[in-house]
SETOR-214247 format. One record per residue (C-alpha): residue in three letters; chain; x, y, z. Coordinates in nm, 3 decimals. Each point is the difference from the previous one (the first is absolute). Layout:
# SETOR-214247
> ala_A_X_Y_Z
...
//
This chain:
# SETOR-214247
> unk_A_-1.755_2.751_8.325
> unk_A_-0.113_0.337_0.137
> unk_A_0.037_0.282_-0.248
> unk_A_-0.139_0.344_-0.085
> unk_A_0.002_0.154_-0.348
> unk_A_-0.127_0.359_0.000
> unk_A_-0.076_0.118_-0.356
> unk_A_-0.190_0.257_-0.202
> unk_A_-0.201_-0.098_-0.307
> unk_A_-0.231_0.218_-0.207
> unk_A_0.017_0.272_0.267
> unk_A_-0.100_-0.234_0.284
> unk_A_0.213_-0.133_0.286
> unk_A_0.005_-0.366_0.098
> unk_A_0.164_-0.195_0.281
> unk_A_0.051_-0.355_-0.116
> unk_A_0.062_-0.273_0.255
> unk_A_-0.097_-0.309_-0.196
> unk_A_0.128_-0.174_-0.309
> unk_A_-0.362_-0.029_-0.106
> unk_A_-0.147_0.344_-0.074
> unk_A_-0.184_0.190_-0.273
> unk_A_0.254_0.283_-0.039
> unk_A_0.315_-0.165_-0.133
> unk_A_0.161_-0.336_-0.055
> unk_A_0.252_-0.110_0.261
> unk_A_0.213_-0.310_-0.042
> unk_A_0.198_-0.157_0.283
> unk_A_0.251_-0.282_-0.031
> unk_A_0.241_-0.169_0.236
> unk_A_0.280_-0.237_-0.097
> unk_A_0.221_-0.107_0.287
> unk_A_0.124_0.316_0.175
> unk_A_-0.105_0.229_-0.286
> unk_A_-0.329_0.195_0.010
> unk_A_-0.138_0.213_-0.287
> unk_A_-0.303_0.227_-0.021
> unk_A_-0.104_0.168_-0.326
> unk_A_-0.280_0.243_-0.090
> unk_A_-0.185_0.069_-0.327
> unk_A_-0.303_0.209_-0.094
> unk_A_-0.219_0.070_-0.302
> unk_A_0.052_0.375_0.062
> unk_A_0.292_0.216_0.110
> unk_A_0.047_-0.018_0.375
> unk_A_0.206_0.205_0.245
> unk_A_0.172_-0.174_0.292
> unk_A_-0.022_0.189_0.328
> unk_A_0.124_-0.278_0.225
> unk_A_0.094_-0.367_-0.018
> unk_A_0.093_-0.199_0.310
> unk_A_0.027_-0.358_0.122
> unk_A_-0.006_-0.067_0.375
> unk_A_0.183_-0.290_0.165
> unk_A_-0.049_-0.068_0.374
> unk_A_0.327_-0.036_0.191
> unk_A_0.052_-0.029_0.373
> unk_A_0.316_0.200_0.067
> unk_A_0.207_-0.113_0.299
> unk_A_0.184_0.236_0.232
> unk_A_0.341_-0.119_-0.119
> unk_A_-0.079_-0.002_-0.374
> unk_A_0.234_0.193_-0.226
> unk_A_-0.148_0.154_-0.315
> unk_A_0.206_0.100_-0.303
> unk_A_-0.155_0.278_-0.209
> unk_A_0.178_0.097_-0.320
> unk_A_0.003_0.377_-0.040
> unk_A_-0.134_0.167_-0.313
> unk_A_0.329_0.092_-0.165
> unk_A_0.377_-0.044_0.036
> unk_A_0.042_0.253_0.279
> unk_A_-0.309_-0.088_0.206
> unk_A_0.074_-0.157_0.339
> unk_A_-0.069_-0.375_-0.013
> unk_A_0.039_-0.179_0.332
> unk_A_-0.111_-0.299_0.198
> unk_A_-0.270_0.160_0.214
> unk_A_-0.127_-0.121_0.334
> unk_A_-0.371_-0.005_0.076
> unk_A_0.009_0.341_0.174
> unk_A_0.209_0.186_-0.259
> unk_A_-0.150_0.275_-0.217
> unk_A_0.098_0.145_-0.334
> unk_A_0.107_0.363_-0.012
> unk_A_-0.289_0.202_-0.147
> unk_A_0.133_0.307_-0.180
> unk_A_-0.357_0.121_-0.057
> unk_A_-0.005_0.115_0.363
> unk_A_0.245_0.279_-0.080
> unk_A_-0.143_0.349_-0.063
> unk_A_-0.154_0.026_-0.347
> unk_A_0.207_0.306_-0.087
> unk_A_0.319_-0.191_0.074
> unk_A_-0.115_-0.297_-0.208
> unk_A_-0.087_0.222_-0.295
> unk_A_0.317_0.211_0.009
> unk_A_0.242_-0.292_0.028
> unk_A_-0.206_-0.263_-0.183
> unk_A_0.062_-0.252_0.279
> unk_A_-0.304_-0.213_-0.085
> unk_A_0.121_-0.058_-0.355
> unk_A_0.315_-0.193_0.094
> unk_A_-0.202_-0.300_0.115
> unk_A_-0.356_-0.128_-0.013
> unk_A_-0.174_0.252_0.230
> unk_A_-0.149_0.195_-0.289
> unk_A_-0.216_-0.297_-0.103
> unk_A_-0.008_-0.239_0.299
> unk_A_-0.172_0.088_0.328
> unk_A_0.185_-0.099_0.317
> unk_A_-0.175_-0.146_0.307
> unk_A_0.142_-0.018_0.352
> unk_A_-0.072_-0.369_0.059
> unk_A_0.098_-0.113_-0.348
> unk_A_0.344_-0.050_-0.151
> unk_A_0.017_-0.052_-0.373
> unk_A_0.243_-0.082_-0.278
> unk_A_0.018_-0.070_-0.370
> unk_A_-0.004_-0.326_-0.197
> unk_A_0.172_-0.218_0.257
> unk_A_-0.053_-0.038_0.372
> unk_A_0.059_-0.275_0.249
> unk_A_-0.077_-0.087_0.360
> unk_A_0.264_-0.180_0.203
> unk_A_-0.132_-0.167_0.311
> unk_A_-0.193_-0.302_0.116
> unk_A_-0.181_-0.012_-0.335
> unk_A_0.227_0.122_-0.280
> unk_A_-0.166_0.153_-0.303
> unk_A_0.123_0.169_-0.320
> unk_A_-0.214_0.193_-0.249
> unk_A_0.144_0.089_-0.342
> unk_A_-0.157_0.196_-0.285
> unk_A_0.029_-0.151_-0.348
> unk_A_-0.211_0.278_-0.151
> unk_A_0.244_0.289_0.044
> unk_A_0.009_0.088_-0.369
> unk_A_-0.374_0.074_0.025
> unk_A_-0.026_0.145_0.350
> unk_A_0.176_-0.002_0.332
> unk_A_-0.128_-0.221_0.278
> unk_A_-0.012_0.204_0.321
> unk_A_0.018_-0.247_0.287
> unk_A_-0.160_0.147_0.313
> unk_A_0.051_-0.162_0.339
> unk_A_-0.283_0.109_0.232
> unk_A_0.131_-0.123_0.334
> unk_A_-0.297_0.131_0.199
> unk_A_-0.270_-0.167_-0.212
> unk_A_0.222_-0.303_-0.064
> unk_A_-0.017_-0.011_-0.376
> unk_A_0.210_0.045_-0.310
> unk_A_-0.160_0.225_-0.260
> unk_A_0.131_-0.039_-0.353
> unk_A_-0.062_0.322_-0.191
> unk_A_0.038_0.030_-0.377
> unk_A_0.153_0.337_-0.083
> unk_A_-0.240_0.085_-0.283
> unk_A_-0.213_0.280_0.143
> unk_A_-0.163_0.212_-0.275
> unk_A_0.102_-0.251_-0.267
> unk_A_-0.238_-0.012_-0.297
> unk_A_-0.045_-0.350_-0.143
> unk_A_-0.137_0.002_-0.356
> unk_A_-0.309_-0.204_-0.073
> unk_A_0.049_-0.368_-0.085
> unk_A_0.360_0.008_0.121
> unk_A_0.090_-0.255_0.265
> unk_A_0.225_0.164_0.259
> unk_A_0.205_-0.188_0.258
> unk_A_-0.058_0.168_0.336
> unk_A_0.195_-0.251_0.209
> unk_A_0.262_-0.262_-0.071
> unk_A_0.196_-0.095_0.310
> unk_A_0.158_-0.286_0.190
> unk_A_-0.054_-0.091_0.365
> unk_A_0.267_-0.233_0.135
> unk_A_0.030_-0.133_0.355
> unk_A_0.368_0.080_0.037
> unk_A_0.239_0.297_-0.010
> unk_A_0.218_0.111_-0.295
> unk_A_0.324_-0.119_0.162
> unk_A_-0.128_-0.357_-0.042
> unk_A_-0.145_0.046_-0.349
> unk_A_0.149_-0.070_-0.339
> unk_A_-0.085_0.291_-0.228
> unk_A_-0.057_-0.124_-0.352
> unk_A_0.197_0.208_-0.249
> unk_A_-0.288_0.062_-0.241
> unk_A_0.093_0.363_-0.069
> unk_A_0.266_-0.080_-0.264
> unk_A_0.263_0.149_0.229
> unk_A_0.356_0.027_-0.123
> unk_A_0.208_0.122_0.289
> unk_A_0.336_0.127_-0.114
> unk_A_0.242_0.023_0.289
> unk_A_0.058_0.146_0.340
> unk_A_0.117_0.360_0.013
> unk_A_0.293_0.136_0.197
> unk_A_0.001_0.365_-0.089
> unk_A_0.054_0.366_0.070
> unk_A_-0.261_0.278_-0.018
> unk_A_0.076_0.369_0.033
> unk_A_-0.314_0.087_0.198
> unk_A_0.055_-0.074_0.371
> unk_A_0.310_0.213_0.034
> unk_A_-0.016_0.276_-0.260
> unk_A_-0.374_-0.003_-0.071
> unk_A_-0.069_0.258_-0.278
> unk_A_0.336_0.169_0.057
> unk_A_0.185_-0.196_-0.266
> unk_A_0.214_0.105_-0.294
> unk_A_0.234_-0.159_-0.252
> unk_A_0.304_0.022_0.228
> unk_A_-0.176_-0.149_0.304
> unk_A_-0.157_-0.285_-0.197
> unk_A_0.325_-0.083_-0.180
> unk_A_0.191_-0.005_0.329
> unk_A_-0.263_-0.230_0.158
> unk_A_0.037_-0.231_-0.297
> unk_A_0.377_-0.017_0.057
> unk_A_-0.057_-0.133_0.353
> unk_A_-0.175_-0.321_-0.108
> unk_A_0.188_-0.330_-0.018
> unk_A_-0.068_-0.328_-0.182
> unk_A_-0.250_-0.120_0.261
> unk_A_-0.252_0.249_-0.136
> unk_A_-0.204_-0.054_-0.318
> unk_A_-0.210_0.320_-0.016
> unk_A_0.060_0.375_0.013
> unk_A_-0.324_0.199_0.008
> unk_A_-0.046_0.376_-0.042
> unk_A_-0.298_0.116_0.203
> unk_A_-0.206_0.322_0.007
> unk_A_0.182_0.328_-0.064
> unk_A_0.134_-0.033_-0.353
> unk_A_-0.314_0.153_-0.159
> unk_A_-0.100_0.368_0.020
> unk_A_-0.341_-0.084_0.148
> unk_A_-0.187_-0.322_0.067
> unk_A_-0.197_-0.074_-0.316
> unk_A_0.243_0.177_-0.233
> unk_A_0.197_-0.317_-0.061
> unk_A_0.150_0.114_-0.330
> unk_A_0.146_0.314_0.161
> unk_A_0.325_-0.112_0.159
> unk_A_0.129_0.277_0.228
> unk_A_0.290_0.143_-0.201
> unk_A_0.143_0.184_0.299
> unk_A_0.037_-0.329_0.186
> unk_A_0.072_-0.229_-0.295
> unk_A_0.157_0.208_-0.280
> unk_A_0.095_-0.317_-0.190
> unk_A_-0.333_-0.170_0.053
> unk_A_-0.038_-0.349_0.146
> unk_A_0.149_-0.210_-0.281
> unk_A_0.364_0.024_0.124
> unk_A_-0.113_-0.132_0.340
> unk_A_-0.185_-0.290_-0.162
> unk_A_0.313_-0.084_-0.200
> unk_A_0.219_0.024_0.309
> unk_A_-0.229_-0.238_0.190
> unk_A_0.014_-0.248_-0.286
> unk_A_0.381_0.024_-0.010
> unk_A_-0.002_-0.112_0.364
> unk_A_-0.232_-0.293_-0.092
> unk_A_-0.288_0.163_0.185
> unk_A_-0.356_0.036_-0.117
> unk_A_-0.105_0.363_-0.029
> unk_A_-0.325_0.091_0.175
> unk_A_-0.223_0.307_-0.015
> unk_A_-0.289_0.128_0.214
> unk_A_-0.326_0.137_-0.143
> unk_A_-0.353_0.064_0.122
> unk_A_-0.173_-0.049_-0.337
> unk_A_-0.361_0.057_0.103
> unk_A_0.041_0.336_0.180
> unk_A_0.138_0.350_-0.041
> unk_A_0.066_0.273_0.254
> unk_A_-0.170_0.337_0.002
> unk_A_0.316_0.188_-0.100
> unk_A_0.065_-0.216_-0.306
> unk_A_-0.043_0.112_-0.360
> unk_A_-0.223_-0.302_-0.052
> unk_A_-0.246_0.122_0.261
> unk_A_-0.001_0.358_-0.131
> unk_A_0.002_-0.067_-0.374
> unk_A_-0.213_-0.314_-0.027
> unk_A_-0.297_0.022_0.237
> unk_A_-0.181_-0.240_-0.233
> unk_A_0.243_-0.274_0.112
> unk_A_-0.118_0.023_0.361
> unk_A_-0.255_-0.226_0.162
> unk_A_-0.301_0.207_0.113
> unk_A_-0.254_-0.044_0.277
> unk_A_-0.375_0.035_-0.050
> unk_A_0.036_0.378_0.025
> unk_A_0.256_0.007_-0.281
> unk_A_0.297_0.078_0.225
> unk_A_0.333_-0.190_-0.009
> unk_A_0.026_-0.273_0.263
> unk_A_0.272_0.068_0.255
> unk_A_0.164_-0.326_0.113
> unk_A_0.237_0.125_0.268
> unk_A_0.223_0.277_0.129
> unk_A_0.344_-0.113_-0.119
> unk_A_0.203_0.259_-0.194
> unk_A_-0.224_0.299_-0.085
> unk_A_-0.297_-0.241_0.042
> unk_A_-0.076_-0.244_-0.277
> unk_A_-0.290_-0.107_-0.219
> unk_A_-0.109_-0.310_-0.188
> unk_A_0.014_-0.031_-0.376
> unk_A_-0.305_-0.131_-0.185
> unk_A_0.107_-0.338_-0.130
> unk_A_-0.291_-0.004_-0.247
> unk_A_0.116_0.323_-0.162
> unk_A_0.186_-0.126_-0.308
> unk_A_0.242_0.295_-0.009
> unk_A_0.085_-0.047_0.368
> unk_A_0.058_-0.370_-0.054
> unk_A_0.219_0.069_-0.302
> unk_A_0.202_0.246_0.210
> unk_A_0.060_-0.269_0.262
> unk_A_0.105_-0.242_-0.274
> unk_A_0.233_0.258_-0.156
> unk_A_0.161_0.071_0.338
> unk_A_0.064_-0.368_0.075
> unk_A_0.142_-0.061_-0.347
> unk_A_0.232_0.299_0.040
> unk_A_0.168_-0.168_0.296
> unk_A_0.000_-0.336_-0.174
> unk_A_0.186_0.159_-0.292
> unk_A_0.256_0.143_0.243
> unk_A_0.077_-0.359_0.097
> unk_A_-0.164_-0.029_0.343
> unk_A_-0.062_-0.361_0.102
> unk_A_-0.203_0.044_0.319
> unk_A_-0.301_0.222_0.062
> unk_A_-0.121_0.095_0.347
> unk_A_-0.355_0.120_-0.064
> unk_A_-0.148_0.189_0.293
> unk_A_-0.331_0.146_0.124
> unk_A_-0.188_-0.247_-0.218
> unk_A_-0.310_0.000_0.223
> unk_A_-0.098_0.337_-0.153
> unk_A_-0.106_-0.149_-0.333
> unk_A_-0.321_-0.160_0.128
> unk_A_-0.137_0.250_0.251
> unk_A_-0.303_0.068_-0.222
> unk_A_-0.116_-0.282_-0.227
> unk_A_-0.265_0.050_-0.266
> unk_A_-0.360_-0.127_0.032
> unk_A_0.071_-0.332_-0.169
> unk_A_0.321_-0.066_0.192
> unk_A_0.124_-0.064_0.354
> unk_A_0.313_0.124_0.179
> unk_A_0.156_-0.339_-0.067
> unk_A_-0.085_-0.042_-0.367
> unk_A_0.140_0.348_-0.072
> unk_A_0.324_-0.076_0.187
> unk_A_0.023_-0.332_-0.184
> unk_A_-0.010_0.181_-0.335
> unk_A_0.244_0.269_0.111
> unk_A_0.260_-0.233_0.155
> unk_A_-0.022_-0.233_-0.302
> unk_A_0.064_0.303_-0.222
> unk_A_0.325_0.069_0.186
> unk_A_0.114_-0.356_-0.052
> unk_A_-0.098_0.012_-0.368
> unk_A_0.199_0.318_-0.061
> unk_A_0.308_-0.107_0.196
> unk_A_0.004_-0.350_-0.151
> unk_A_0.277_-0.205_0.165
> unk_A_0.142_0.281_0.215
> unk_A_-0.002_-0.065_0.373
> unk_A_-0.277_0.183_0.187
> unk_A_-0.018_0.080_0.369
> unk_A_-0.348_0.116_0.095
> unk_A_-0.034_0.242_0.291
> unk_A_-0.305_0.164_0.152
> unk_A_-0.191_-0.264_-0.195
> unk_A_-0.301_-0.216_0.080
> unk_A_0.129_-0.347_0.081
> unk_A_-0.228_-0.226_-0.203
> unk_A_0.013_0.204_-0.322
> unk_A_0.380_-0.024_0.011
> unk_A_-0.007_-0.379_-0.038
> unk_A_0.123_-0.102_-0.342
> unk_A_0.088_0.360_-0.094
> unk_A_0.293_0.087_0.225
> unk_A_0.313_-0.200_0.077
> unk_A_0.047_0.167_0.338
> unk_A_-0.237_0.176_0.238
> unk_A_0.055_0.224_0.298
> unk_A_-0.182_-0.154_0.296
> unk_A_0.019_0.282_0.256
> unk_A_0.025_0.378_0.034
> unk_A_0.324_0.193_-0.040
> unk_A_0.272_-0.048_0.257
> unk_A_0.037_0.307_0.222
> unk_A_0.330_0.137_0.129
> unk_A_-0.146_-0.011_0.352
> unk_A_-0.174_-0.316_0.118
> unk_A_-0.359_0.121_-0.017
> unk_A_0.014_0.335_-0.184
> unk_A_-0.088_0.333_0.167
> unk_A_-0.256_-0.027_0.280
> unk_A_-0.296_0.169_-0.171
> unk_A_0.018_-0.233_-0.301
> unk_A_-0.102_-0.287_0.228
> unk_A_-0.353_0.140_-0.012
> unk_A_-0.014_0.022_-0.379
> unk_A_-0.076_-0.250_-0.274
> unk_A_0.086_-0.370_0.007
> unk_A_0.246_0.046_-0.287
> unk_A_0.231_0.242_0.183
> unk_A_0.379_-0.032_-0.001
> unk_A_0.112_-0.222_0.287
> unk_A_0.283_-0.247_0.057
> unk_A_-0.202_-0.145_0.288
> unk_A_-0.290_-0.085_-0.229
> unk_A_0.197_-0.112_-0.304
> unk_A_0.202_-0.258_0.195
> unk_A_-0.323_-0.163_0.119
> unk_A_-0.146_0.012_-0.352
> unk_A_0.318_-0.169_-0.125
> unk_A_-0.059_-0.287_0.242
> unk_A_-0.377_-0.038_-0.024
> unk_A_-0.012_0.027_-0.381
> unk_A_0.298_-0.231_-0.048
> unk_A_-0.219_-0.288_-0.118
> unk_A_-0.052_0.192_-0.328
> unk_A_0.371_-0.021_-0.081
> unk_A_0.085_-0.233_-0.287
> unk_A_-0.365_-0.095_-0.041
> unk_A_-0.174_0.312_-0.128
> unk_A_0.308_0.213_-0.074
> unk_A_0.333_0.068_0.169
> unk_A_-0.037_0.212_0.314
> unk_A_0.175_0.335_0.040
> unk_A_0.022_0.088_0.371
> unk_A_0.165_0.336_-0.079
> unk_A_0.352_0.103_0.096
> unk_A_0.240_-0.087_0.278
> unk_A_0.210_0.283_0.145
> unk_A_0.316_-0.062_0.206
> unk_A_0.172_0.339_-0.030
> unk_A_0.048_0.226_0.304
> unk_A_-0.057_0.338_-0.164
> unk_A_-0.334_0.151_-0.107
> unk_A_-0.198_-0.254_0.198
> unk_A_-0.155_-0.032_0.347
> unk_A_-0.056_-0.376_0.015
> unk_A_0.213_-0.163_0.271
> unk_A_0.254_-0.257_-0.113
> unk_A_-0.213_-0.281_0.146
> unk_A_-0.302_0.124_-0.195
> unk_A_0.211_0.014_-0.318
> unk_A_0.119_-0.353_0.071
> unk_A_-0.357_-0.126_0.037
> unk_A_-0.098_0.173_-0.325
> unk_A_0.271_-0.162_-0.211
> unk_A_-0.042_-0.349_0.149
> unk_A_-0.379_-0.003_-0.039
> unk_A_0.021_0.141_-0.353
> unk_A_0.256_-0.268_-0.089
> unk_A_-0.217_-0.276_0.142
> unk_A_-0.341_0.087_-0.135
> unk_A_0.058_0.181_-0.331
> unk_A_0.152_-0.058_-0.342
> unk_A_0.114_0.359_-0.052
> unk_A_0.282_0.131_0.218
> unk_A_0.065_0.369_-0.068
> unk_A_0.188_0.276_0.177
> unk_A_0.078_0.370_-0.041
> unk_A_0.325_-0.019_0.197
> unk_A_0.355_0.060_-0.114
> unk_A_0.112_-0.353_0.089
> unk_A_0.368_0.091_-0.045
> unk_A_-0.028_0.212_0.314
> unk_A_-0.104_-0.299_0.215
> unk_A_0.223_-0.089_0.293
> unk_A_0.087_-0.363_0.077
> unk_A_-0.310_-0.047_0.216
> unk_A_-0.233_0.111_-0.279
> unk_A_0.188_-0.200_-0.263
> unk_A_-0.036_-0.313_0.213
> unk_A_-0.373_0.061_0.046
> unk_A_-0.049_0.058_-0.374
> unk_A_0.184_-0.327_-0.077
> unk_A_-0.222_-0.184_0.249
> unk_A_-0.314_0.154_-0.151
> unk_A_0.104_-0.093_-0.354
> unk_A_0.062_-0.356_0.116
> unk_A_-0.352_-0.006_0.147
> unk_A_-0.143_0.153_-0.316
> unk_A_0.156_-0.264_-0.224
> unk_A_0.005_-0.311_0.217
> unk_A_-0.242_0.006_0.295
> unk_A_-0.246_-0.293_0.019
> unk_A_-0.307_-0.094_0.207
> unk_A_-0.087_0.363_0.067
> unk_A_-0.283_0.028_0.253
> unk_A_-0.169_0.259_0.218
> unk_A_-0.260_-0.001_0.274
> unk_A_-0.169_0.292_0.172
> unk_A_0.029_0.003_0.378
> unk_A_-0.171_0.305_0.147
> unk_A_0.198_0.307_-0.109
> unk_A_0.291_-0.220_-0.107
> unk_A_0.058_-0.213_-0.308
> unk_A_0.205_-0.317_0.039
> unk_A_0.216_-0.061_-0.308
> unk_A_0.200_-0.313_-0.084
> unk_A_0.201_-0.128_-0.296
> unk_A_0.279_-0.237_-0.097
> unk_A_0.326_0.124_-0.151
> unk_A_0.308_-0.207_-0.085
> unk_A_-0.107_-0.292_0.222
> unk_A_-0.063_0.234_0.293
> unk_A_-0.335_0.091_0.152
> unk_A_-0.077_0.362_0.087
> unk_A_-0.277_0.139_0.216
> unk_A_-0.079_0.366_0.067
> unk_A_-0.271_0.187_0.184
> unk_A_-0.101_0.318_-0.178
> unk_A_-0.140_0.271_0.228
> unk_A_-0.251_0.188_-0.219
> unk_A_-0.018_0.297_0.239
> unk_A_0.376_0.057_0.029
> unk_A_0.093_-0.129_-0.344
> unk_A_0.286_-0.222_0.117
> unk_A_0.093_-0.368_-0.015
> unk_A_0.120_-0.203_0.296
> unk_A_0.127_-0.355_-0.008
> unk_A_-0.274_-0.248_0.080
//
């Protein structure tokens, strides 16, 4: 095994390449497909770098799956010549003003032109199939780098700047290497998963966005029939993001409780949206409680993006901030909400402490959400995939759907987490092997309406069919009572797929994805054109 552990001890730097050394104690073990490497020292040590290199001869027709950092990050099957979008190439002023680097991993992971990388699971589909999976994600992420030029896989433990106390044994690596691809693997359910049920629901966001009020929400609720089991109120009910206890009285003079009760009267679960780990600049929380905010090394609040009036991370280790999050969640629990869509969760672990990694901090924070919400259903969004396992019932697996196929033109040059129907449909397909194994996949909404949208009907058709096939959450923001016969027929077909499709398969073929499934003793085959966003019969 070829490895490099770069550490600091007693003010000196060491590069360790052998299990046998005078600086620290390394222990390596291998049982079957599982490999583990631990480190221990008689003094405090600081980890600067930890990598394991595996030679691999990539073939020209190999396809490489790299799992993006968080829910919204593009996660495709890449060909040998593909490159990841590197947001760090944008002008520094633009990056600072909009916080583009903070949405993904660019603020802590350096990108290289000839390397594509992903987090905690990656596989190669080709002449020699290979899957690598991290079983150490509660300690640190495993960044799986595919260096196609130098023909090697570099496994990188995300623990830079981590301080390991003296005499403590720390697990740097714990991963599996399997000569197959996930589609052929049986995932052992060792995460104590208790999946509830599939969701067919309504969310207010992708039609009204923040422009909601009591009348609009109540009317939307009236439109739902017995096929639906969830009605979710999204962003716009609060005065400002972060001020969760301040329901906008101009919009909702009677508060949210009557809407919860009305949903329950229709035998629907009531859902609510929150972003518990952030607050926007215009919020009272930001202005009145600066001590709640996570600070950088210069003592300034950490900006995590440009949504709303720009938004900032809360310090999870500030007890008062954590108690505020708990109080906010319990407020909505007491109102009777059954389902919690928790968003922008990546912000909680942008700056771990010296004795912690990005992953161990997210593990604590996501577990806290589950602990507070008890048996309520949780949909994680903008969340790191591996930390969500065992904490969330449902997880968004792609970016937000856009009302045009690939968002406005200039956003194509921005971060990998940008809004895009084009990207999220591919994420829905390529991350589908998570569904029912790690959590239930949320591919985001389908939209069939004609108004307030620029997707063609064929693009809308592809969206609903692919969401129905490869997810366990089927949501919309449409007024379904306004559907004409053509749309009603398509919705019925999609619901039949959602509930009854079997033998669902996909295969990448150039810019197309070939999709097949069985439904009611009939075989279906489609070719999805990823550039045009449409399905044609195969």
